C-alpha positions in Angstrom: 60.0 22.8 15.1 61.4 19.6 16.5 62.1 16.5 14.3 59.2 14.5 15.5 56.7 17.2 14.5 58.3 17.7 11.1 58.2 13.9 10.5 54.5 13.7 11.4 53.6 16.6 9.1 55.6 15.0 6.3 54.0 11.6 6.7 50.5 13.2 6.9 51.1 15.4 3.8 52.4 12.4 1.8 49.4 10.3 2.8 47.0 13.1 2.0 48.2 13.5 -1.6 46.4 11.5 -4.2 48.5 10.7 -7.3 45.3 10.0 -9.2 46.2 6.4 -9.7 43.8 3.8 -8.3 44.8 0.4 -7.4 42.5 -2.2 -9.0 40.2 -3.9 -6.6 41.4 -7.3 -5.3 40.5 -10.3 -7.4 36.9 -11.4 -6.9 35.7 -7.9 -5.8 34.3 -5.0 -7.7 34.6 -1.3 -7.1 30.9 -0.7 -6.7 28.4 -0.8 -3.8 25.6 -3.2 -4.1 22.4 -2.9 -2.1 20.6 -6.1 -1.3 17.0 -6.0 -2.5 14.6 -6.7 0.3 12.1 -9.4 -0.4 8.5 -8.3 -0.5 6.4 -10.0 2.1 2.7 -9.8 1.4 2.0 -11.7 4.6 3.5 -8.9 6.6 1.3 -6.4 4.7 -2.0 -8.2 5.1 -3.9 -8.7 8.4 -5.3 -11.8 6.9 -4.1 -13.6 3.8 -5.4 -16.6 1.9 -3.8 -18.8 -0.7 -5.4 -19.2 -4.1 -9.2 -19.5 -3.8 -9.1 -20.6 -0.1 -10.3 -17.3 1.1 -14.0 -16.4 1.8 -16.1 -15.3 -1.2 -16.2 -11.5 -1.4 -19.7 -10.3 -0.7 -21.1 -6.9 -1.3 -23.2 -5.5 1.5 -26.4 -3.5 0.8 -25.3 -0.1 -0.5 -26.8 3.3 -1.1 -25.7 5.7 -3.8 -24.3 3.2 -6.2 -23.7 -0.5 -6.8 -20.7 -2.8 -6.8 -20.7 -6.1 -8.6 -19.8 -9.1 -6.4 -17.4 -10.4 -9.1 -15.0 -8.8 -11.5 -13.1 -10.2 -14.5 -9.8 -9.1 -12.9 -8.3 -8.4 -9.5 -10.3 -6.0 -7.3 -9.1 -3.7 -4.6 -11.9 -2.4 -2.4 -11.1 0.5 -0.2 -13.5 1.0 2.7 -13.3 4.6 3.9 -15.1 7.5 5.6 -15.1 11.3 5.1 -14.2 11.8 8.8 -11.3 9.4 8.6 -8.1 11.4 8.3 -5.9 8.5 7.1 -8.6 7.6 4.5 -8.6 11.1 3.1 -4.8 11.3 3.1 -4.3 8.1 1.2 -6.8 8.9 -1.6 -4.3 10.8 -3.8 -1.8 7.9 -3.4 -4.5 5.3 -4.4 -5.3 7.4 -7.5 -1.6 7.6 -8.4 -1.1 3.9 -7.9 -4.2 3.2 -10.0 -2.6 5.0 -12.9 0.8 3.3 -12.3 -0.7 -0.3 -12.2 -3.0 0.3 -15.1 -5.5 -2.4 -16.0 -4.2 -5.0 -13.5 -7.1 -4.4 -11.2 -10.3 -2.5 -10.4 -10.2 -0.1 -7.6 -13.6 0.4 -5.9 -14.6 2.5 -2.9 -17.2 1.9 -0.2 -17.9 4.6 2.4 -19.0 3.9 5.9 -20.4 7.4 6.4 -23.9 7.4 8.0 -25.6 9.6 5.4 -25.4 10.9 1.8 -25.2 14.5 3.0 -21.8 14.0 4.6 -20.4 12.5 1.4 -22.0 15.2 -0.8 -20.5 17.9 1.4 -17.1 16.2 1.4 -17.2 15.9 -2.5 -17.7 19.7 -2.7 -14.4 20.3 -0.9 -12.7 17.3 -2.6 -14.1 17.0 -6.2 -11.3 14.6 -7.2 -12.5 11.9 -4.8 -14.0 9.1 -6.8 -17.7 8.2 -6.6 -18.4 5.9 -3.8 -21.5 4.1 -2.6 -21.9 3.8 1.1 -23.1 1.0 3.4 -26.9 1.1 3.6 -26.9 0.0 7.2 -23.8 0.6 9.4 -25.0 -1.9 12.0 -24.2 -4.6 9.5 -20.6 -3.5 9.0 -19.1 -5.7 11.7 -20.8 -8.9 10.3 -19.6 -8.0 6.8 -16.0 -7.5 8.0 -16.0 -10.8 9.9 -17.3 -12.5 6.7 -14.2 -11.2 4.9 -11.8 -12.6 7.6 -11.3 -9.4 9.6 -12.2 -8.4 13.1 -15.7 -6.9 13.3 -14.3 -3.8 14.9 -11.5 -3.2 12.4 -10.8 0.5 11.9 -11.0 2.2 8.5 -9.4 2.5 6.1 -9.7 -1.1 5.2 -8.2 -2.6 2.0 -9.6 -5.8 0.6 -7.9 -7.5 -2.3 -10.1 -10.0 -4.2 -8.7 -12.4 -6.8 -10.5 -12.8 -10.2 -12.6 -15.8 -9.1 -14.1 -13.7 -6.3 -12.3 -14.9 -3.2 -10.6 -12.6 -0.7 -6.9 -13.0 -1.0 -5.8 -10.2 1.5 -7.5 -7.9 3.9 -5.9 -5.1 5.8 -7.2 -2.6 8.3 -5.3 0.6 8.3 -3.9 3.0 5.8 -1.3 2.3 3.1 2.0 4.2 2.8 4.4 4.7 -0.1 6.5 1.7 1.1 3.5 -0.6 0.8 3.3 -0.2 -3.0 5.7 -3.2 -3.7 3.5 -5.5 -1.5 0.3 -4.4 -3.3 1.9 -4.8 -6.7 3.0 -8.3 -5.8 -0.5 -9.2 -4.5 -2.2 -8.0 -7.7 0.2 -10.0 -9.9 -0.3 -13.4 -8.2 
């Protein structure tokens, strides 16, 4: 072995050994990794968002198979769904888990946009854990109702409507919710 090769191996071996001693971090630095907390942006979560009581009054359309009060003493989260809507069905267990996690901070209500009671009854046989849900009495009125809440009349389900305790829409969102949306929802319900 030539001298250069021996020198390289010696330097490498010396550098690879750890004496077990750690140098203290330079002054003003710590020996930990900090992850910056991302700010929760409810405006990015909502399709439409209103401040305070500036949003439209939440109205309940005519329903079949149950009732829903127009006002509640606390925050209300209304989930508009359908048995044929795959994202609606997929998010139901998540909504139930979040209901338990958030406790008494709000009421969670469901309104189905299915066309008949038979579809819901059949669905409930296969999914007995799905909460009771009245449905729209007249689906031709759905677009007008959504517009009255600040959404586009053709917004796809699932739709999430967050209503503050005085009965005004604070946030409306068309589309499903994902695990990463929990922080925005928690922030909305605590305003």
